[in-house]
C-alpha positions in Angstrom: -41.3 -7.1 -9.7 -40.2 -10.6 -10.8 -36.4 -10.7 -10.2 -34.3 -13.1 -12.2 -32.2 -15.9 -10.7 -28.5 -15.4 -10.6 -26.8 -17.0 -13.7 -23.8 -18.0 -11.6 -25.4 -19.7 -8.6 -29.0 -20.0 -9.7 -30.0 -18.4 -6.4 -32.7 -15.8 -5.9 -30.8 -13.6 -3.4 -30.6 -10.8 -5.9 -31.4 -7.1 -5.9 -31.7 -4.6 -8.7 -29.1 -1.9 -8.5 -30.4 0.3 -11.2 -31.7 -0.3 -14.8 -30.5 -3.7 -16.0 -27.8 -4.1 -13.3 -28.6 -6.8 -10.7 -26.4 -7.8 -7.8 -26.3 -11.3 -6.3 -25.6 -11.2 -2.6 -24.6 -14.9 -2.4 -22.1 -14.7 -5.2 -20.7 -11.4 -3.9 -20.0 -13.1 -0.6 -18.5 -16.2 -2.2 -16.4 -14.3 -4.7 -15.3 -11.6 -2.2 -16.3 -8.9 -4.7 -19.6 -7.4 -5.8 -21.0 -9.8 -8.4 -23.3 -8.0 -10.8 -25.1 -9.3 -13.9 -27.5 -8.1 -16.6 -31.1 -9.0 -15.8 -31.8 -9.2 -19.6 -29.0 -11.3 -21.1 -28.0 -13.0 -17.9 -24.3 -12.4 -18.3 -21.9 -10.9 -15.8 -21.8 -7.1 -15.8 -18.3 -6.1 -17.0 -16.2 -4.9 -14.1 -14.7 -2.1 -16.1 -18.1 -0.8 -17.3 -19.0 2.8 -16.6 -21.8 3.7 -14.3 -24.3 3.2 -17.1 -27.4 1.2 -16.2 -27.9 -0.2 -19.7 -26.0 -3.4 -20.7 -23.5 -2.7 -23.4 -22.5 -6.3 -24.0 -22.6 -7.6 -27.6 -25.9 -9.1 -28.6 -27.6 -8.4 -25.2 -31.1 -8.1 -26.8 -30.6 -11.4 -28.8 -29.6 -13.1 -25.6 -32.6 -11.7 -23.7 -35.1 -12.8 -26.4 -33.6 -16.3 -26.7 -33.6 -16.8 -22.9 -37.2 -15.8 -22.5 -39.5 -18.6 -21.2 -42.3 -17.8 -23.7 -43.2 -20.9 -25.7 -45.6 -21.7 -28.5 -48.7 -23.1 -26.8 -51.1 -23.8 -29.6 -51.9 -27.5 -29.3 -52.5 -27.8 -33.1 -49.1 -26.4 -34.0 -46.3 -28.7 -35.1 -43.9 -26.4 -33.2 -45.8 -26.6 -29.9 -43.4 -26.3 -27.0 -40.8 -24.4 -29.0 -39.5 -21.0 -27.9 -41.2 -18.2 -29.9 -37.8 -17.1 -31.2 -34.8 -19.0 -32.5 -31.4 -18.0 -33.8 -30.6 -19.4 -37.2 -27.9 -22.0 -37.0 -26.3 -20.5 -40.1 -26.3 -16.7 -39.8 -27.5 -16.3 -36.2 -30.4 -14.1 -37.4 -33.3 -13.9 -34.9 -36.3 -15.8 -36.3 -39.9 -16.3 -35.2 -42.1 -19.2 -36.4 -45.7 -18.2 -37.1 -46.9 -21.4 -35.5 -48.5 -22.8 -38.6 -47.2 -25.3 -41.0 -44.1 -27.4 -40.9 -41.3 -27.1 -38.3 -38.7 -27.3 -41.1 -38.0 -23.7 -42.2 -35.6 -21.8 -44.4 -33.9 -18.7 -43.0 -34.9 -15.7 -45.2 -31.4 -14.2 -44.6 -29.0 -17.0 -45.5 -31.4 -19.7 -47.0 -30.2 -22.3 -44.5 -32.9 -25.0 -44.0 -33.4 -26.3 -40.4 -35.9 -27.7 -38.0 -37.4 -25.1 -35.7 -37.8 -27.8 -33.0 -34.4 -29.6 -32.9 -32.3 -27.1 -35.0 -30.9 -30.0 -37.1 -30.4 -29.5 -40.8 -32.1 -32.7 -41.8 -35.1 -33.6 -39.6 -38.0 -35.8 -40.3 -40.0 -34.7 -37.3 -41.5 -37.0 -34.7 -42.5 -39.7 -37.1 -40.5 -42.9 -36.7 -39.9 -43.8 -40.4 -38.3 -47.1 -39.5 -41.4 -48.3 -37.7 -43.5 -47.4 -40.7 -41.1 -49.4 -42.9 -40.5 -46.6 -45.3 -36.7 -46.6 -45.0 -34.5 -49.6 -44.3 -31.4 -49.5 -42.1 -29.0 -50.1 -45.1 -30.3 -46.9 -46.8 -29.8 -45.0 -43.5 -26.2 -46.2 -43.3 -25.4 -45.3 -46.9 -27.0 -41.8 -46.7 -25.9 -41.0 -43.2 -29.4 -39.6 -42.3 -30.1 -39.1 -38.6 -33.6 -40.2 -37.8 -33.4 -39.8 -34.0 -36.6 -38.5 -32.5 -37.1 -34.7 -33.0 -37.0 -33.1 -29.6 -37.3 -29.4 -28.8 -33.8 -27.9 -28.1 -33.5 -25.3 -25.4 -32.3 -21.9 -26.5 -29.8 -21.9 -23.7 -27.9 -24.7 -25.4 -28.4 -23.0 -28.7 -26.7 -19.8 -27.4 -23.6 -22.0 -26.4 -23.6 -23.9 -29.7 -23.8 -20.6 -31.7 -21.1 -18.9 -29.7 -23.4 -16.0 -28.8 
């Protein structure tokens, strides 16, 4: 069984108690209390939780999916290297890119348009438009368009940014 690393200390001195509950021996020693966390959503197990072995924290399943390490690997895809799943920056709905076509998508739930790679609202991909001479700096200043390189954003940061 592949045990997760502790979300607090990033250590691997962990053991499954039962179900989704995992205990970190190192953090338990450091904190002078039993430190438990959910192996799915990687959040601390509530101390006042009942003896249930299933995580009852809000959005546990969304956290688990967004924290998975599965990435799109098709070398022909414009979203290669992206996680399979993203949370919409608008409504936080869980979305999956089919791997074909443009990285700029529109959420079917709230109609927010964003880049699946960098999660920005206006993204022109990896093409450097300034080098191509298609847009001059004055136009960029007047329109306030961000042409920074499009880089794949990690879902861990996305969870923080979305407040999930």
